[in-house]
VEXZA-845115 format. One record per atom (N, C-alpha, C): residue number from 1; atom name; x, y, z. Coordinates in pm, whole numbers. Example, Ala and Ser with C-alpha at 12.3 -4.5 7.8 and 13.67 -1.06 7.14 Angstrom:
// residues 2
(voke 1 "N" (1319 -569 780))
(voke 1 "CA" (1230 -450 780))
(voke 1 "C" (1320 -330 780))
(voke 2 "N" (1285 -225 708))
(voke 2 "CA" (1367 -106 714))
(voke 2 "C" (1290 3 787))
// end
This chain:
// residues 80
(voke 1 "N" (82 -119 0))
(voke 1 "CA" (0 0 0))
(voke 1 "C" (86 126 0))
(voke 2 "N" (195 122 76))
(voke 2 "CA" (283 239 83))
(voke 2 "C" (342 276 -51))
(voke 3 "N" (379 175 -131))
(voke 3 "CA" (437 207 -262))
(voke 3 "C" (334 266 -356))
(voke 4 "N" (208 228 -340))
(voke 4 "CA" (103 285 -424))
(voke 4 "C" (78 431 -392))
(voke 5 "N" (89 465 -264))
(voke 5 "CA" (63 602 -221))
(voke 5 "C" (189 688 -219))
(voke 6 "N" (304 627 -244))
(voke 6 "CA" (428 703 -245))
(voke 6 "C" (485 725 -106))
(voke 7 "N" (435 654 -6))
(voke 7 "CA" (488 668 129))
(voke 7 "C" (633 620 128))
(voke 8 "N" (720 695 187))
(voke 8 "CA" (861 660 188))
(voke 8 "C" (941 741 87))
(voke 9 "N" (875 800 -9))
(voke 9 "CA" (940 885 -108))
(voke 9 "C" (862 1016 -121))
(voke 10 "N" (851 1093 -11))
(voke 10 "CA" (770 1215 -18))
(voke 10 "C" (829 1316 -116))
(voke 11 "N" (740 1387 -181))
(voke 11 "CA" (780 1484 -283))
(voke 11 "C" (875 1590 -227))
(voke 12 "N" (856 1631 -103))
(voke 12 "CA" (940 1737 -47))
(voke 12 "C" (1085 1692 -27))
(voke 13 "N" (1112 1561 -36))
(voke 13 "CA" (1251 1513 -28))
(voke 13 "C" (1307 1484 -166))
(voke 14 "N" (1229 1506 -270))
(voke 14 "CA" (1273 1479 -406))
(voke 14 "C" (1216 1351 -463))
(voke 15 "N" (1144 1276 -380))
(voke 15 "CA" (1077 1155 -427))
(voke 15 "C" (1175 1047 -472))
(voke 16 "N" (1124 958 -554))
(voke 16 "CA" (1202 843 -602))
(voke 16 "C" (1323 887 -682))
(voke 17 "N" (1310 994 -757))
(voke 17 "CA" (1420 1040 -842))
(voke 17 "C" (1543 1075 -758))
(voke 18 "N" (1523 1146 -648))
(voke 18 "CA" (1638 1181 -563))
(voke 18 "C" (1690 1059 -487))
(voke 19 "N" (1602 964 -458))
(voke 19 "CA" (1650 839 -399))
(voke 19 "C" (1748 771 -495))
(voke 20 "N" (1714 766 -622))
(voke 20 "CA" (1802 706 -723))
(voke 20 "C" (1933 783 -732))
(voke 21 "N" (1926 916 -734))
(voke 21 "CA" (2048 998 -741))
(voke 21 "C" (2140 973 -622))
(voke 22 "N" (2082 953 -504))
(voke 22 "CA" (2162 936 -382))
(voke 22 "C" (2193 790 -350))
(voke 23 "N" (2148 698 -433))
(voke 23 "CA" (2174 557 -410))
(voke 23 "C" (2325 531 -410))
(voke 24 "N" (2370 437 -327))
(voke 24 "CA" (2514 407 -323))
(voke 24 "C" (2563 371 -463))
(voke 25 "N" (2660 444 -513))
(voke 25 "CA" (2708 423 -649))
(voke 25 "C" (2632 506 -750))
(voke 26 "N" (2537 588 -703))
(voke 26 "CA" (2459 673 -792))
(voke 26 "C" (2369 594 -885))
(voke 27 "N" (2343 650 -999))
(voke 27 "CA" (2255 587 -1097))
(voke 27 "C" (2312 454 -1145))
(voke 28 "N" (2443 448 -1162))
(voke 28 "CA" (2506 322 -1204))
(voke 28 "C" (2487 214 -1098))
(voke 29 "N" (2499 250 -971))
(voke 29 "CA" (2478 155 -863))
(voke 29 "C" (2334 108 -857))
(voke 30 "N" (2241 200 -881))
(voke 30 "CA" (2099 164 -881))
(voke 30 "C" (2068 67 -995))
(voke 31 "N" (2122 95 -1112))
(voke 31 "CA" (2100 8 -1229))
(voke 31 "C" (2161 -130 -1204))
(voke 32 "N" (2280 -133 -1146))
(voke 32 "CA" (2344 -262 -1116))
(voke 32 "C" (2259 -343 -1019))
(voke 33 "N" (2207 -278 -916))
(voke 33 "CA" (2122 -348 -820))
(voke 33 "C" (1993 -395 -886))
(voke 34 "N" (1935 -314 -972))
(voke 34 "CA" (1813 -353 -1043))
(voke 34 "C" (1839 -478 -1128))
(voke 35 "N" (1954 -485 -1192))
(voke 35 "CA" (1989 -605 -1270))
(voke 35 "C" (2001 -728 -1180))
(voke 36 "N" (2061 -710 -1062))
(voke 36 "CA" (2071 -821 -967))
(voke 36 "C" (1932 -870 -927))
(voke 37 "N" (1845 -777 -896))
(voke 37 "CA" (1709 -812 -856))
(voke 37 "C" (1632 -877 -970))
(voke 38 "N" (1652 -827 -1092))
(voke 38 "CA" (1586 -886 -1209))
(voke 38 "C" (1630 -1030 -1228))
(voke 39 "N" (1758 -1057 -1208))
(voke 39 "CA" (1808 -1193 -1221))
(voke 39 "C" (1749 -1286 -1117))
(voke 40 "N" (1723 -1231 -1001))
(voke 40 "CA" (1672 -1315 -892))
(voke 40 "C" (1520 -1324 -888))
(voke 41 "N" (1451 -1212 -916))
(voke 41 "CA" (1306 -1207 -897))
(voke 41 "C" (1225 -1183 -1024))
(voke 42 "N" (1291 -1166 -1137))
(voke 42 "CA" (1217 -1153 -1261))
(voke 42 "C" (1227 -1016 -1325))
(voke 43 "N" (1174 -1010 -1446))
(voke 43 "CA" (1191 -892 -1530))
(voke 43 "C" (1124 -766 -1478))
(voke 44 "N" (1035 -777 -1382))
(voke 44 "CA" (971 -655 -1330))
(voke 44 "C" (1073 -560 -1267))
(voke 45 "N" (1194 -611 -1235))
(voke 45 "CA" (1299 -528 -1178))
(voke 45 "C" (1398 -477 -1283))
(voke 46 "N" (1379 -513 -1407))
(voke 46 "CA" (1469 -468 -1514))
(voke 46 "C" (1456 -317 -1530))
(voke 47 "N" (1568 -244 -1523))
(voke 47 "CA" (1558 -98 -1535))
(voke 47 "C" (1520 -57 -1677))
(voke 48 "N" (1444 51 -1690))
(voke 48 "CA" (1404 98 -1823))
(voke 48 "C" (1523 157 -1900))
(voke 49 "N" (1505 169 -2029))
(voke 49 "CA" (1610 219 -2118))
(voke 49 "C" (1660 358 -2075))
(voke 50 "N" (1572 444 -2027))
(voke 50 "CA" (1614 577 -1984))
(voke 50 "C" (1721 567 -1875))
(voke 51 "N" (1700 481 -1775))
(voke 51 "CA" (1798 467 -1669))
(voke 51 "C" (1927 405 -1719))
(voke 52 "N" (1916 308 -1808))
(voke 52 "CA" (2035 245 -1865))
(voke 52 "C" (2120 347 -1940))
(voke 53 "N" (2055 428 -2022))
(voke 53 "CA" (2126 530 -2100))
(voke 53 "C" (2189 636 -2010))
(voke 54 "N" (2114 682 -1911))
(voke 54 "CA" (2166 783 -1821))
(voke 54 "C" (2285 731 -1742))
(voke 55 "N" (2276 607 -1695))
(voke 55 "CA" (2386 547 -1619))
(voke 55 "C" (2510 535 -1707))
(voke 56 "N" (2492 494 -1831))
(voke 56 "CA" (2605 479 -1924))
(voke 56 "C" (2673 612 -1952))
(voke 57 "N" (2596 721 -1952))
(voke 57 "CA" (2650 854 -1981))
(voke 57 "C" (2696 928 -1855))
(voke 58 "N" (2674 869 -1739))
(voke 58 "CA" (2713 934 -1615))
(voke 58 "C" (2624 1050 -1575))
(voke 59 "N" (2498 1044 -1614))
(voke 59 "CA" (2403 1151 -1585))
(voke 59 "C" (2332 1128 -1452))
(voke 60 "N" (2267 1233 -1405))
(voke 60 "CA" (2179 1224 -1289))
(voke 60 "C" (2049 1296 -1324))
(voke 61 "N" (1947 1274 -1242))
(voke 61 "CA" (1821 1346 -1260))
(voke 61 "C" (1830 1481 -1189))
(voke 62 "N" (1772 1581 -1250))
(voke 62 "CA" (1758 1712 -1188))
(voke 62 "C" (1617 1758 -1212))
(voke 63 "N" (1561 1829 -1117))
(voke 63 "CA" (1426 1883 -1135))
(voke 63 "C" (1434 2033 -1152))
(voke 64 "N" (1358 2083 -1244))
(voke 64 "CA" (1348 2225 -1271))
(voke 64 "C" (1201 2261 -1272))
(voke 65 "N" (1151 2319 -1167))
(voke 65 "CA" (1009 2351 -1159))
(voke 65 "C" (927 2224 -1163))
(voke 66 "N" (814 2228 -1231))
(voke 66 "CA" (727 2111 -1234))
(voke 66 "C" (775 2001 -1329))
(voke 67 "N" (866 2033 -1417))
(voke 67 "CA" (910 1934 -1517))
(voke 67 "C" (1034 1861 -1468))
(voke 68 "N" (1055 1743 -1518))
(voke 68 "CA" (1172 1664 -1485))
(voke 68 "C" (1259 1657 -1609))
(voke 69 "N" (1385 1686 -1593))
(voke 69 "CA" (1476 1676 -1705))
(voke 69 "C" (1605 1611 -1658))
(voke 70 "N" (1691 1579 -1750))
(voke 70 "CA" (1818 1518 -1714))
(voke 70 "C" (1931 1610 -1754))
(voke 71 "N" (2039 1598 -1685))
(voke 71 "CA" (2155 1680 -1715))
(voke 71 "C" (2280 1601 -1684))
(voke 72 "N" (2374 1608 -1767))
(voke 72 "CA" (2499 1536 -1747))
(voke 72 "C" (2579 1600 -1635))
(voke 73 "N" (2658 1520 -1568))
(voke 73 "CA" (2750 1572 -1465))
(voke 73 "C" (2867 1643 -1531))
(voke 74 "N" (2890 1612 -1656))
(voke 74 "CA" (3002 1675 -1726))
(voke 74 "C" (2975 1824 -1745))
(voke 75 "N" (3080 1901 -1751))
(voke 75 "CA" (3065 2045 -1769))
(voke 75 "C" (3025 2074 -1912))
(voke 76 "N" (2921 2153 -1927))
(voke 76 "CA" (2874 2192 -2061))
(voke 76 "C" (2962 2303 -2114))
(voke 77 "N" (2982 2310 -2246))
(voke 77 "CA" (3060 2420 -2305))
(voke 77 "C" (2989 2554 -2283))
(voke 78 "N" (3066 2658 -2274))
(voke 78 "CA" (3011 2791 -2253))
(voke 78 "C" (2927 2834 -2373))
(voke 79 "N" (2818 2905 -2345))
(voke 79 "CA" (2731 2956 -2452))
(voke 79 "C" (2799 3074 -2519))
(voke 80 "N" (2776 3089 -2650))
(voke 80 "CA" (2835 3201 -2724))
(voke 80 "C" (2756 3326 -2704))
// end
C-alpha cells in the first residue's frame, strides 16, 4: 500500500528520483542493483532504457520547476 501512495518517497525530499540519485554508487549503482534483482526475482525489476542510457552517460536526474529533465555531470561548453 505504501508504494502505491508514495509513502517513503515524499515529494518534499525529491521523491524516487532523488532516492536514485543518492543511491550508493549513484545511478550506475541503482542500475546494477536492479539487474541483480531482475536476475533473482524476474523482469519486473529490469531498469528501463532511460535509466540504462543515463547510467552509461554518467548523468543524474535534476528537477526544474514542475518538469523533470536530465543533465549530465560533465561540464557543458560555454554559450556564445
